[in-house]
RODO-2510 file (C-alpha; in nm, 4 decimals, decimal comma):
residues 228
     n   res          X          Y          Z
     1     x     4,3477     0,0540    -5,0428
     2     x     4,5513     0,0472    -4,7351
     3     x     4,8869     0,1760    -4,9502
     4     x     4,6977     0,4336    -5,1120
     5     x     4,6460     0,5937    -4,7718
     6     x     4,9563     0,5255    -4,6475
     7     x     5,0628     0,6911    -4,9342
     8     x     4,8849     0,9680    -4,8638
     9     x     4,9980     1,0292    -4,4835
    10     x     5,3519     1,0298    -4,5889
    11     x     5,2703     1,3326    -4,8183
    12     x     5,1051     1,4953    -4,5040
    13     x     5,4973     1,4883    -4,3619
    14     x     5,6895     1,5100    -4,6808
    15     x     5,4316     1,8266    -4,7629
    16     x     5,5150     1,9845    -4,4127
    17     x     5,8614     1,9592    -4,4070
    18     x     5,9071     2,1050    -4,7338
    19     x     5,7403     2,3686    -4,5763
    20     x     5,9965     2,3704    -4,2629
    21     x     6,3291     2,4071    -4,4879
    22     x     6,2201     2,6416    -4,7177
    23     x     6,1565     2,8807    -4,4246
    24     x     6,4881     2,7916    -4,2513
    25     x     6,6352     2,8701    -4,5887
    26     x     6,4505     3,2047    -4,6314
    27     x     6,4981     3,3466    -4,2578
    28     x     6,7173     3,6322    -4,2439
    29     x     6,6609     3,6649    -3,8401
    30     x     6,8882     3,5435    -3,6064
    31     x     6,9384     3,1959    -3,4372
    32     x     6,7134     3,2446    -3,1614
    33     x     6,4517     3,3961    -3,3948
    34     x     6,5135     3,1087    -3,6448
    35     x     6,4698     2,8628    -3,3524
    36     x     6,1348     3,0036    -3,2488
    37     x     6,0263     2,9584    -3,6358
    38     x     6,1142     2,6305    -3,6503
    39     x     5,9077     2,5324    -3,3388
    40     x     5,5969     2,7207    -3,4387
    41     x     5,6032     2,4929    -3,8075
    42     x     5,6538     2,1888    -3,6322
    43     x     5,3337     2,2686    -3,3653
    44     x     5,1579     2,3845    -3,6936
    45     x     5,2842     2,0582    -3,9183
    46     x     5,1590     1,8591    -3,6269
    47     x     4,8264     2,0243    -3,5591
    48     x     4,7366     2,0419    -3,9840
    49     x     4,8777     1,6575    -3,9970
    50     x     4,6356     1,6021    -3,6668
    51     x     4,3320     1,7553    -3,9290
    52     x     4,4170     1,5204    -4,2559
    53     x     4,4400     1,2041    -4,0253
    54     x     4,0839     1,2751    -3,9018
    55     x     3,9978     1,3408    -4,2281
    56     x     4,0946     1,0196    -4,3384
    57     x     3,9732     0,8336    -4,0000
    58     x     3,6467     0,9318    -4,0697
    59     x     3,5207     0,7119    -4,3697
    60     x     3,7990     0,4069    -4,2446
    61     x     3,6462     0,1575    -3,9837
    62     x     4,0576     0,1576    -3,8324
    63     x     4,3102     0,4281    -3,8702
    64     x     4,6941     0,3953    -3,6731
    65     x     4,9606     0,6288    -3,6952
    66     x     5,2877     0,7175    -3,5429
    67     x     5,5530     0,9680    -3,5821
    68     x     5,8423     0,9919    -3,4169
    69     x     5,9589     1,4092    -3,4910
    70     x     5,7853     1,5812    -3,4477
    71     x     5,6254     1,2888    -3,2243
    72     x     5,2384     1,2115    -3,2977
    73     x     5,0525     0,9046    -3,2497
    74     x     4,7377     0,8436    -3,4045
    75     x     4,4754     0,5509    -3,3157
    76     x     4,0813     0,5701    -3,4440
    77     x     3,8025     0,3268    -3,4691
    78     x     3,6201     0,0941    -3,2027
    79     x     3,9076     0,1245    -2,9918
    80     x     3,7318     0,2032    -2,6879
    81     x     3,3934     0,0645    -2,7006
    82     x     3,1554    -0,1308    -3,0137
    83     x     2,9131     0,1142    -3,0108
    84     x     3,0531     0,4242    -3,0857
    85     x     3,3845     0,5572    -3,3160
    86     x     3,6612     0,6994    -3,1460
    87     x     3,9883     0,9041    -3,1992
    88     x     4,3072     0,9228    -2,9264
    89     x     4,5948     1,1725    -3,0476
    90     x     4,8870     1,2376    -2,8593
    91     x     5,1432     1,4602    -2,9299
    92     x     5,4406     1,6440    -2,7705
    93     x     5,4351     2,0014    -2,7781
    94     x     5,7393     2,0162    -2,5739
    95     x     6,0285     1,7408    -2,5791
    96     x     5,9142     1,6858    -2,2200
    97     x     5,5512     1,6996    -2,2605
    98     x     5,2341     1,4862    -2,3768
    99     x     4,9123     1,6563    -2,4883
   100     x     4,6617     1,4016    -2,5050
   101     x     4,3209     1,4446    -2,7045
   102     x     4,0060     1,2225    -2,6856
   103     x     3,7350     1,2519    -2,9878
   104     x     3,4135     1,0955    -3,0583
   105     x     3,1971     1,1242    -3,3763
   106     x     2,8954     1,2822    -3,3179
   107     x     2,6142     1,3180    -3,6042
   108     x     2,9263     1,2084    -3,8733
   109     x     3,1466     1,4599    -3,7491
   110     x     3,4419     1,4411    -3,5125
   111     x     3,3932     1,5862    -3,2122
   112     x     3,6707     1,7124    -2,9214
   113     x     3,5254     1,5052    -2,6134
   114     x     3,7975     1,6323    -2,3853
   115     x     4,1440     1,6952    -2,3503
   116     x     4,4999     1,6551    -2,0536
   117     x     4,8237     1,8492    -2,0965
   118     x     5,1222     1,8859    -1,9567
   119     x     5,2126     1,5221    -1,9145
   120     x     5,5787     1,3910    -1,8576
   121     x     5,6893     1,2887    -2,1088
   122     x     5,9379     0,9921    -2,3037
   123     x     5,8258     0,9694    -2,6320
   124     x     6,1286     0,6966    -2,7151
   125     x     5,9598     0,4563    -2,4539
   126     x     5,6272     0,5293    -2,5504
   127     x     5,3636     0,2425    -2,5525
   128     x     4,9571     0,2223    -2,5575
   129     x     4,7761     0,0001    -2,3437
   130     x     4,3413    -0,0412    -2,3712
   131     x     4,2253    -0,2153    -2,0736
   132     x     3,8908    -0,1588    -1,8280
   133     x     4,1139    -0,0758    -1,5538
   134     x     3,8380     0,0006    -1,3358
   135     x     3,6058    -0,2756    -1,4530
   136     x     3,3007    -0,0536    -1,5241
   137     x     3,2655    -0,1886    -1,8674
   138     x     3,4571     0,0843    -2,0661
   139     x     3,7781     0,0345    -2,1962
   140     x     4,0221     0,2965    -2,0715
   141     x     4,3858     0,3869    -2,1279
   142     x     4,7551     0,3876    -2,0381
   143     x     5,0865     0,5499    -2,1461
   144     x     5,4519     0,4205    -2,0752
   145     x     5,6077     0,7090    -1,9315
   146     x     5,9125     0,4438    -1,8663
   147     x     6,0585     0,0955    -1,8628
   148     x     6,3560    -0,0150    -1,6885
   149     x     6,6197    -0,2173    -1,7730
   150     x     6,6177    -0,5910    -1,6074
   151     x     6,3545    -0,6524    -1,4472
   152     x     6,1786    -0,4214    -1,6680
   153     x     5,8876    -0,2320    -1,4946
   154     x     5,6364     0,0130    -1,6955
   155     x     5,5440     0,3612    -1,5103
   156     x     5,3672     0,5584    -1,6839
   157     x     5,0059     0,7568    -1,7302
   158     x     4,6667     0,5826    -1,6225
   159     x     4,3454     0,7134    -1,7821
   160     x     3,9684     0,6061    -1,6886
   161     x     3,6980     0,7048    -1,9364
   162     x     3,3598     0,7846    -1,8487
   163     x     3,1369     0,5410    -2,0226
   164     x     2,8744     0,7886    -2,1338
   165     x     3,0222     1,1638    -2,1609
   166     x     3,3889     1,0168    -2,2943
   167     x     3,5405     1,2545    -2,0223
   168     x     3,9255     1,1644    -1,9337
   169     x     4,0131     1,0937    -1,5239
   170     x     4,4106     1,1375    -1,4336
   171     x     4,4893     0,9010    -1,1958
   172     x     4,7806     1,0195    -1,0465
   173     x     4,7800     0,7866    -0,7703
   174     x     4,8984     0,5297    -1,0094
   175     x     5,1928     0,7009    -1,1710
   176     x     5,4460     0,5132    -0,9645
   177     x     5,2366     0,1889    -0,9904
   178     x     5,5073    -0,0092    -1,2171
   179     x     5,3443    -0,2979    -1,4637
   180     x     4,9534    -0,2559    -1,3391
   181     x     4,7190    -0,4891    -1,4728
   182     x     4,4014    -0,5474    -1,3722
   183     x     4,2449    -0,8715    -1,2481
   184     x     3,8207    -0,8506    -1,3476
   185     x     3,8089    -1,1416    -1,1112
   186     x     3,8755    -0,9858    -0,7728
   187     x     3,8478    -0,6857    -0,9148
   188     x     4,1459    -0,5346    -0,8433
   189     x     4,4703    -0,3637    -1,0297
   190     x     4,7735    -0,5647    -0,9554
   191     x     5,1349    -0,4170    -0,9675
   192     x     5,4719    -0,4680    -0,8852
   193     x     5,8215    -0,3679    -0,7391
   194     x     6,1895    -0,5311    -0,7835
   195     x     6,3814    -0,5356    -0,5111
   196     x     6,6631    -0,6599    -0,6724
   197     x     6,8014    -1,0069    -0,6151
   198     x     6,8578    -1,2521    -0,2663
   199     x     7,2230    -1,4234    -0,2102
   200     x     7,1185    -1,7573    -0,4633
   201     x     7,0812    -1,4300    -0,7549
   202     x     6,6959    -1,4910    -0,7578
   203     x     6,4802    -1,2111    -0,8320
   204     x     6,2953    -1,0699    -0,5259
   205     x     5,9527    -0,8871    -0,6040
   206     x     5,6654    -0,7142    -0,4171
   207     x     5,3399    -0,7748    -0,5810
   208     x     5,1014    -0,4427    -0,4666
   209     x     4,6844    -0,5309    -0,5011
   210     x     4,5258    -0,2308    -0,5227
   211     x     4,1530    -0,1702    -0,5216
   212     x     3,9399     0,1737    -0,6253
   213     x     3,8578     0,3518    -0,3235
   214     x     3,6106     0,6652    -0,3884
   215     x     3,7843     0,7059    -0,7410
   216     x     4,1283     0,5744    -0,6754
   217     x     4,3485     0,3252    -0,6124
   218     x     4,4287     0,2702    -0,2872
   219     x     4,6818    -0,0225    -0,2114
   220     x     4,5528    -0,3089     0,0377
   221     x     4,7622    -0,5488     0,0716
   222     x     5,1439    -0,6581    -0,0229
   223     x     5,3343    -0,9695    -0,0578
   224     x     5,7152    -1,0025    -0,0706
   225     x     5,7615    -1,3209    -0,2988
   226     x     6,1017    -1,4732    -0,4467
   227     x     6,1172    -1,5899    -0,7717
   228     x     6,2903    -1,9453    -0,8693
***
């Protein structure tokens, strides 16, 4: 069954690609018009693929898919809670922006619960993390945008999710907090900043402790450490 699903998904993109190639070959317009046709076709390709993936996901406990060109990330299942089936879809309407859509199964049908667009994007460093960042027993999502080399510092978009409505809340204040990790014991979110090497070639870090205040993360403490 898993092989059949992969085969079907593959057919989705092969079919859309054939349409794209055919339109490119038959177009007699100038180069600018051709570019518009290709862009529109890629957008339609992504949209069609999204709907077909949702159809397949309806009858499956879990389904995951990622495509690089055009960029499409799809994940469905009991990924946000143990009682409700959800689907997360992330696409790139432009080369530098993400669009996020969250679906829930309601009355045996997929229903769009929320969407957020115009998020800065870097698909080659994309990663999605599921965790409860604000300690309300509802799994939230973090989308990595960049990860530095050397001492890796992951930065990206943090979204908390309402446990009842499944609405997304974007936390712009967390955009520059690197390597965020929730600490359930203290109900804080820890982040870090690499400050370079000391004269002994040891890594120097600043560890930030961030606390939720009025629905936003606020830094309440920082500590400089040296790694031996």
